[in-house]
C-alpha positions in Angstrom: -17.7 -43.3 -17.9 -20.2 -40.5 -18.4 -20.3 -39.8 -14.7 -16.5 -39.5 -14.6 -16.5 -37.1 -17.5 -19.1 -34.9 -15.9 -17.2 -35.0 -12.6 -13.9 -34.1 -14.4 -15.7 -31.2 -16.1 -17.1 -30.0 -12.9 -13.7 -30.2 -11.1 -12.0 -28.5 -14.0 -14.7 -25.8 -14.1 -14.6 -25.2 -10.3 -10.8 -25.0 -10.3 -10.7 -22.6 -13.3 -13.4 -20.5 -11.7 -11.5 -20.3 -8.3 -8.2 -19.5 -10.1 -9.9 -16.7 -12.1 -11.5 -15.4 -8.8 -8.1 -15.4 -7.0 -6.4 -13.7 -10.0 -9.1 -11.0 -10.1 -8.7 -10.4 -6.4 -4.9 -10.1 -6.8 -5.3 -7.7 -9.7 -7.8 -5.6 -7.9 -5.5 -5.3 -4.8 -2.6 -4.4 -7.3 -4.7 -1.8 -9.0 -5.8 -0.2 -5.8 -2.1 0.6 -5.2 -1.1 1.3 -8.7 -3.7 3.6 -10.1 -4.7 7.2 -9.5 -7.1 6.0 -6.8 -5.1 5.1 -3.7 -7.2 4.1 -0.6 -6.1 6.8 1.7 -8.8 9.5 1.4 -11.8 7.7 3.1 -9.5 6.4 5.8 -8.0 9.8 6.5 -11.5 11.4 6.4 -12.7 8.9 9.0 -9.6 9.5 11.2 -10.2 13.3 10.9 -13.8 12.8 12.2 -12.3 10.9 15.1 -10.1 13.9 16.1 -6.9 13.2 14.2 -5.1 16.3 12.9 -1.7 15.7 11.4 -0.3 13.5 8.6 3.4 12.8 8.3 5.0 11.1 5.3 7.0 8.0 6.2 9.4 6.8 3.5 11.8 5.1 5.9 11.5 1.7 4.1 11.1 3.1 0.5 13.8 3.0 -2.2 12.0 5.6 -4.5 13.6 9.0 -4.6 10.3 10.8 -4.8 9.1 9.2 -1.7 12.4 9.7 0.2 12.2 13.4 -0.6 8.9 13.5 1.2 10.1 11.7 4.3 9.0 13.4 7.6 7.1 16.2 5.8 3.9 17.1 7.7 0.5 18.4 6.7 -2.8 18.9 8.5 -5.2 16.3 7.4 -7.3 19.1 5.7 -4.3 20.3 3.7 -3.2 16.7 2.8 -6.7 16.0 1.4 -7.3 19.4 -0.2 -6.9 20.5 -3.8 -6.4 17.1 -5.3 -6.7 16.3 -9.0 -7.4 12.7 -8.3 -9.1 10.9 -5.4 -5.6 9.8 -4.3 -3.8 11.8 -1.7 -0.6 9.7 -1.7 -0.5 9.4 -5.4 -0.7 13.1 -5.9 2.4 13.6 -3.9 4.4 10.6 -5.0 3.1 7.3 -6.3 1.0 4.6 -4.8 1.9 0.9 -4.6 5.2 1.4 -2.6 4.8 -0.9 0.3 7.7 0.9 2.0 5.8 4.2 1.9 3.0 5.3 4.3 1.7 8.2 6.2 1.6 8.5 10.0 -1.5 10.1 11.4 -1.6 11.6 14.8 -4.0 13.5 17.0 -4.1 14.8 20.6 -4.5 12.0 23.1 -5.1 9.4 20.2 -2.9 6.3 19.2 -0.7 6.9 16.2 -1.9 5.2 13.0 0.0 4.2 9.9 -1.8 4.2 6.6 -0.4 2.9 3.3 -1.8 3.5 -0.3 -3.4 0.1 -0.3 -5.6 1.1 2.7 -3.9 -1.0 5.3 -3.8 0.6 8.7 -1.7 -0.2 11.7 -1.5 1.3 15.2 2.1 2.1 15.9 
């Protein structure tokens, strides 16, 4: 009986710990997209160092009017990253956390890259 109780406590503790860890990871991902610190700055700085030059807003899948108004607007990466109040280039112009919103980054003779406020990148 004592062994079963210890085992049950261990299983309960392990499951609870895993659920808390999963919940924490979910909240951290959600926070990355919903605070004044979107994940685009370090990615765009890295792309700029690789020779990328232009950022274009893509709100083609967004339902938010603020994002839609920015659709297809272009900046140099330097201008897009400059003069920010927060370390959050997308947040400064609209709001992070909209999975239908991203920026498209281009450069001469380089593949086109899409970046969202969660820090996800895709070659398009």
